[in-house]
N, C-alpha and C positions, 0 to 999 in steps of 0.2 A: 589078745591081739585083734580078735574080731571086733571088739568095741572100738579100737583105734581105726580099723578099716571103715566102720560105719560112720564114725565122726568125721573122718576125712572125706568120705563120700558126700556127707551133708555139706561140708565146706565147698567141695567142687560144685555141688548142685547150686549152692548159694552164688558162686561166682558165675556160673552159666546164666542164672537168672539175672544177676546184675549186668552181665554183658549184653543180654538181649532184651530185657524187660524194664530196665530202670532208665528209660528215656534216653538211651545212648549217652549217658552222662559223661563218658570218657572221651567223646569227640570234642575237638577244639576248633571246629570250623564255623562256629556261630559268632559272627561279627555283626556290626550294625546292619539292620535290615535295609532292603532296597529303598532308595530315597531320591527325590528330585528337589531342586531348590525351589522354594515357594516364590510366588509372584511378588509378595511383599513380606519383609522379615519382621516378625513380631518383637515386641520389647521383651527383654530378659533381665532379670536381676540375679546376680550371683551371691549366694550366702555362704560365708566361710566361717564356721565356728573355730576358734583357736584358743588353746590354753597352753601356755609355755611352749610356744612353737618358734621362738626366735632363731633357733639353730637351723630349722629346715626352711623357713620362709624365703631366704635368699635363693634357694633352689627351686621353689615352687611358685611363689606369688608373681614373679616376673612373667611366667607363662600365661597367667590369667590377665595380667595387665596388657599383654601383647596379643590378645585374641583378635583375629581378623574377622570381625562379625559385621555384616552389612547393615544390620538394624541397630537400635539403641540398646546398649547394655551397660550395666553399672554393677560395681562390686561393693558388697557390704561385709567387711570383716568384723566379726563380733569377738572382742577380746574377753574371754571367759575367765576373768580373775587371774590373769597371768602375773607371775612374779619375776619374769626374765626380760621384760621390756618388749613383749611381742607387738603391742600396738605401735610403739615408737619405731620398731624395725619396719613394720608395714608402711607407716607414713613416709619414712625415709626412702624406701624402695619406690614408692609411688612418685615422690617428688623427683627422684633421680631418673626414673625410667619413663614416666608419663604413661600414655596409653589410656585404657578405660578409666573412668572416674572411680575413685576409691573413697569410701566412707568407713572410718574406724570408730566403733562405739563399744560400750560395755553395758551389760544389763545388771551388773551386780550379782551377788550370790543367789543361787537358785532357791526358791522356797521349798518347803517340805513337799515331797511327792514328785519332784522333778529331778531328772539327771541334769548335770551341768551342761552337757552338750545340747540336749533338747531345749533347755531354757535359753541357751544362746541362739539356737535355730529359731525359736519362737520370736526372740527379739529381732533377729535379722529379717524374718518374714514381715514383722510389723513395720520395720523401716522401709522394706521394699513395697509394701502395700500402697504407700503414697504415690508410687510411680505407676501403679496399676499395670504390672507386667502380665503378659500372657503365660510366661514360663518362669520358673525358678530353677536355677542350677544350684543344687546343694553339693558342695565339694569340700573335702577335708583340707586342712592346711598343709598336709604333706604330699599333695597330689599335683603333679606337673602335667600340663596339657599342651599338646601341639597347637600351633596358631589357628588351625581350622577346627579344633575340637568342638567349640560351641556351635558353629554353623552346621557341622555334621550331625550333632545331636538334635538340633532344632529341625533340620531337614528330615531326619528319620522320624521324629515325633509327628510332624505335620503330614508327611507322606503316608505313614502307617496308621494315623489316627490314634496314636498312643497317648495315654495320660501320664505315663512314667516310662522313661527310657534310661536305663542304667548300664554302665560298663564297669566290669571288674578290672580295676587298674592292675597293670603288671607290677607286681611287688619286686623289691630289690632282691637280687640273688648274686651277691658278691663274696661273702664269707663262706667258709666250708659249711657252717651250720645252716646258713640261709639256703644253700644249694640242697641240703638234705631235707630241710623241714618245709620251706616255703612252697615249692610246687605241690607238695602233698596237701597243704592247707587249701589250695584252690581245688585240688582233686576231690578231697573229702567234702568240701562245700558243694561242688557240683553233684556229688553222689547223693547228698541230702536233698538238694534242690535242683533237679535236672533242668537245665536252662530251656530245653525245648518244651517242657510242660508249663513253664511260667507264663509264656505268651498265649497259651490256649485259654480261650473263654470256657467257663464251666468247670475248670479244674481248681482244686484247692491249693495247688502248689504256687507259692508266691515268695519272692525274695528280690532283694536289690543289693547293690554293693555301695556302701555309704560314701565311698570316696568320690563317686561320680553319679549323681542322680539328677536328671532333668525332669521336673515335675510341673505339670500344668497347674496354674494357680487355682483354677476352678475346681480341679480334682482335689487339691489340697484342702480347700474350703469344705467341699462335700464330705471328705473323709475326716475332717476336723484335725488336720495335721498342723502342729505336732501335739496338740492337747490330748488327743485320744491315745497317744503312745508315750505320754510324758515320763513314765517310770521305766521305759524299756531300756535295758542295757544293750541288747542287740537291736539297735534302733533301725537299721536298714531293713532287716527282714520284717520287723513290725510295721514299718512304714508301707512296704509293698503290700503286706496283707491288708492293711486298712484301706489302701487305695483300691485293691482288687475287690474286697468285700463291698465297697460302696459303688461298685459297678464300673470302675475304671479299667482300662486296658493297660497292661504293663509288659515290659520287655527287659530282659537281662542277657548280656553276652560278654564275651571276653574283649578286652580293649587291645587295639593295635598301637595307639599312640597316646595313651594316658598312663602315666607311671607314678608309682609311689617312690618318693625319695627318702623315706624314713629308713634308717639303718637298724638292723637287728644282728649285730656282729657276733654276739655270744648266745649260747644255748639259753642262758638265764633270761636274756631279753625276749627270746621267742617263747620261752616257758611262761613268762608273765603275760605276754600278749594273748596266748591261748587260754591259760588257766583263769584269767580274770573274768571270762564270760562263759566258759564251757559248761559249768553247772547250770547257769541261767538258760542255756540252750536246751537243757533237759528239764526245764521248768522246776528246778530244785526238788525233784521227785526221786527219792532213793530207789524206788522200784524201777524207774526208767534208767537210773544210773546202773543198777545191777544188770538190767537187760542189755544196756549199751556195752558194758564191760564184757559180758558173755558173748555178745554178737561180734565185737571186735576180735576177741580171742578166737572164736570159731572161724571167722572169715580170713583174718590176717595172720594169726599165729599158728593155727593148726597145720597148714600146708608145710612149712619148713620143719615143724616139729615131727610131723608124720614121716617126712622123708628121712630124718635122722633116726627115728625109732625104727622105721622099716628097714633101713640099711643095717643097723646094729642087731636087730632081732631077726633078720632074715625073712622079713615079710614083704614079698614083692608087691602084693596088692596095695599095702599101705604106702610104700615108697612111690609106686606108680601114680596113685591117686594124689599124693602130696605134690609130686612133680607137675602133674597136669593142672592142679588148682593154682600152684605157684606160678606156672607159666601164663595162665589166663590173667592172674592178678598183675603180673609184670607187663603183659601185653596191653592191658587197659591203661597202665600208667605211662607208657611210652609217648602218647600224643601230648600230654601236658609237659613232659620233659622236653619234647621238641619245641613246644610253644615257648618255654623258658630258655631254650637254646642250651640245655644241659646235656652232659654225657648220658648215654643210655645205660651205662653201667650202674646208674642209680636205681634203675627199675627193680632189680632183684633185691635191693635193700629196703623195699617198701614195708615188709613185715617189721623191720627194726624201727622205721619211722612211725609206723602205726602203734608200736609198743610205747614210743615216746608220747604220742597223743593220748593213749590210754592212761598213762601215768599222769599227764597234765590234767586230764579230766577228773581223775580221782583226787588229785591235789586241789582242784577247784572246789570239789565237794567238801574236802577237809577244811579248806579256808572258810567256806560258808558256815560250817557247823562250829567253827571256832569264833564265829561272829565277825570275821574279817570281810565277808561279802565280796562283791566285785569291786576291786580297787583300781583306780586309774588316776594318775597325776595328782595324788594327794587327797582324792575323794574316795569314799567307800559307800557302796550302794547295797542296802539290804534287799532281800527278796520282796517283790511287790505284795501288798496285802490283798489276799484273794477273798477276803470276807465281803 
């Protein structure tokens, strides 16, 4: 029982450290930084890589076409080898709705060494280069923007002198599984990449949310985007790192009025979304995987287990430490639940959700060693060659 007490004490200590020393990752008050409208609005090109997105485009593309932007803006939707008529759906929507000019083009299949999305982004940036825009908005095909989204992003970048401004779109939380899993996805992301550290100069922490990235064209050229990250499966984090390493200033926060319309109604859908890239996040390193599994178990699974063991074994110290660690854990989860307008009764269930993520991560590694790699929409990507 002494061993259980010491392990639970370590879990509580880990939670106190996370609470106070991990960039206050659990806070959700970081929105677009202070901004004023510029005297003259710069040109912007919007690049939308899209593969088999005909189902979601009617809920997302009209929001881009309807952007209320005072300067010149143009949309380039790059059809990445779709088989469902994505390009035709986009053209039809543009003809019916009007709004910002839309160009639909396709780059063909990506060459060896490129992910399909980044090859599409490269093609879109190439099309945009002829317009010589000051900024590029890289946004996914499932992201819906409020009419003032683009002007707010540009105003924030201009006012703060940022080379990259990214907002983590509010993901859909309608099904029971989405309510259980999706808020935790953002919570874990912020725990790995505390938003407040990302904007600090001189720190190594860098991340972006691929659904909404405003990127200064000059910074993209300086960081060789996307060529420098052409094999990245987790392309948004890689993009932010490349920009920051090249001397750029970056910012990431939660979105108020940028939403993902992609549904994940079943656990299987969410499982695929996480497992396709989880092992890539760990750099395909089995030792890092082992450390991650042990860390998740210590931080998230030990507190409820210690409470149960303490109650049944009559160990008050184990039970008390388990309750305290579990309470801190649940308390840090409450802000993200409020952000997603979900019931706070989900907070005590975080250990179960963390167990699901642990299993998804292990499954991601299993898929990798079976040669399946990171699979997405009919394509599979092996680990990058580190030689």
